[in-house]
N, C-alpha and C positions, 0 to 999 in steps of 0.2 A: 805469333799466331800460326805461322807456317810450321814452326817446330812442333807446336802442340798437335796439329793435325797429323803430321808424320808420326809422332809418337802414338797417337790413337790408332792409326792404321796398323802400325806394327803390333800393337797389343791385340787388335782384332784378328790379325793374321795368325798370331801365336795361339790365340784361343781357338780359332777354327781348326788349326793344325792339330791341337790337342784333342778336340772333339772327334775329328776324323780318325786319329790314331786309336781313340777309345772304341769307336764303332767297328774299325777293322779288327781290333783285338777281340771284341765281343763276337763278331761273325766267325773268326777263326776258332774260338772256343766252342761255339754252337756246332760248327761243322765237325769239329773234333769229337764232340760227345754224341753226334748223330741226331741232335734235336733239330737241326736245320739242314735240309737237303736241297738239291737243285730243283726237284719237282715242286717242293713247297714254295720256293722262291718264285718260280714261274707262275704257279697258281696265284700267289699273292699279287704279282705284277699284273696278271690277267684280270684279277678281280678289281684292281684299282683302275685299270683302263676301261673296263666294261661299264655300261650304264645299269643302274638298279632296275630290277624287273618291275613292270607296271602292276599295280594291284588288280585282282580279278574283278571284272565288271559284274555288277549286281545282276542277278537273274531277272529277266524281264517277266512281269506278270502278264499272263495271257488273258486278254479281255474276254469276258463271257458274253460275247456278242453273237454266239451261234444259236440259232433257233433250236437245234437239237439238244444243246446243253441246257438251255432254259427249260425245255420240255422235260428233260430228265430230272432236273431239280424239282419242278412242279409235281412230277409224278411221285417222287420220293416223299414230298410233303403230303400229298394226297393219301399215300399209303399209311403214313404215320397218323393222320387224322382218322382214317378208317379204323386202324387198330385201337385208337383211343376211344372212338365211338363204340366199338364192339365191347371193350372192357367196361365202359360205362353202362351199356345195356345189360351186360352180364351181372354187374353189381346191383343194378336196380331190380333185376329179376330175383336175385338172392334176398335182397331186403324185403321184397314183396312176399316171397315164400315164408320168410321168418315172421312177418306180420300176420300172415294167415295162420301160421302155426300157433302164435301167441293168442290170437283171437279164438281159435278152436279150443285151446286149453282153458281160456277164460270162460267160454260158454259151458264147457264141461264142468268147471269148478262151480259155476252158478247153478247148473242143474244138480250137481251133487249136494250143494248146500240146501237147495229146495227139497230134495228128496230126504235129506237128513232131518230138516225141520218138519216135514210132513210125518216122518216116522216118529219123531218125538211127540208130535201132537196126537197121533193115533195111539201111541203108547199111553200118553197121559189120559186120553179119553177112555181107553180100555180100562186103565187103572181106576179112573173115576167111576166108570160103569160098574166095575166089580165091587168097588167100595159102596156105591149106591145100592146095588142089589143086596149087599150084606147088611147095610145099616137101616134101610127103609123098614123091613119087617120088625126090627127092634124098636125103632121110633114109633111105629104105628101102634104098638101096644102101650105107649105112654100117653098120659094126659096132655092136652094142648099146651099148658104152661111149661111142662117138662120138656116137650119138644122144642119150644121156643128157647128155653135156657140152653139147649144143646146147639141150636142153629144160630143163635144171635151173634156168635163170634165170627161167623163167616160173612162174606160179602153178599150183597143182595141177589146176584145172579145165582150163586150156589144155594142160597137159602130157598129161593123160588124153585130151583131145579129139584130139590128134595120134596118140596110141597107137591109138585106135579107128579112125582113118582108115587106118592101116597094115594090111597083111595080118595075119591072126591069128598066123601063125608068127613074123613079125617082132616084133609086140607082145609075144608070149610071151618072146622072147629078151631084150627090154628089161626086162621084169619080173623075169626070172631074174637078169639082171645087177644089178638093184637089190637083189636079195635075197642074192646070193652074191659078186659081184665085189669083191675086196679094195680096188680103187682107189676104189670108191664107198662104202666103209664109213664113212669120216669124215663125209661130207656127208649120207648117206641112212640109215645104220643106227645112228649113235651120237647120244646125247642130251647136251646140256650138263650139267655137274655140278649146276647150280642149277635143273634142270628139275623142276617139281612132279611128285609121284607120279601115275601114270596117263597121262602125256604119251606120245603115240605118235610114233615116228620118221617121217620123211618117206616112207620106203619103204612103211611100213605105211599111211600116209594115201593114197598113190598107189594102192596095191593095192586098198584099200577103195573109192576113188573109181572105179576101173576096173570093179569088180564091180557098181556101181550101174547101173540101167537108163538108157540114154542119153535 
């Protein structure tokens, strides 16, 4: 056992001597090539002996407990709200102006439509008056049944309008023909078999229309 320990110590001593020789040889090579200098060795030793620098302390947050700071923040918020309110008021004013413009244009369009309709009615009335003035003298020279044959295709209002434009005597002849002339019975004094009760003949309708105030 003693021999074994002595042999182990000798082996350890030989290994340590080899490692030391290798380190010395490496250092000599580094010094020779200039890669290792005395200053670098001292700096390395100093770095090993010195303690690592402490990490920087986090910046302390300054509490907003100052009345002036709170007042400044509130003032900024109040200014932002004021600007928002001003923009809102301006937008509402613009929308109101646009609505007023649209309403004015709508009223102008309604007025223009009314004027156009009135112009058309006046033109139609003028045209009808001119037609009436031209046709009445011709019709007045015809016999009552002939006048009825011309006017029967028109509606009751136009039929009566022509009668009113004629001389009273001629209009009376036409009404008498509607009431009594056998040739006009089928179209003016007879009702279809399926006519509901109370239905008036066309002769009766024309007579009532003629009696109305013009």
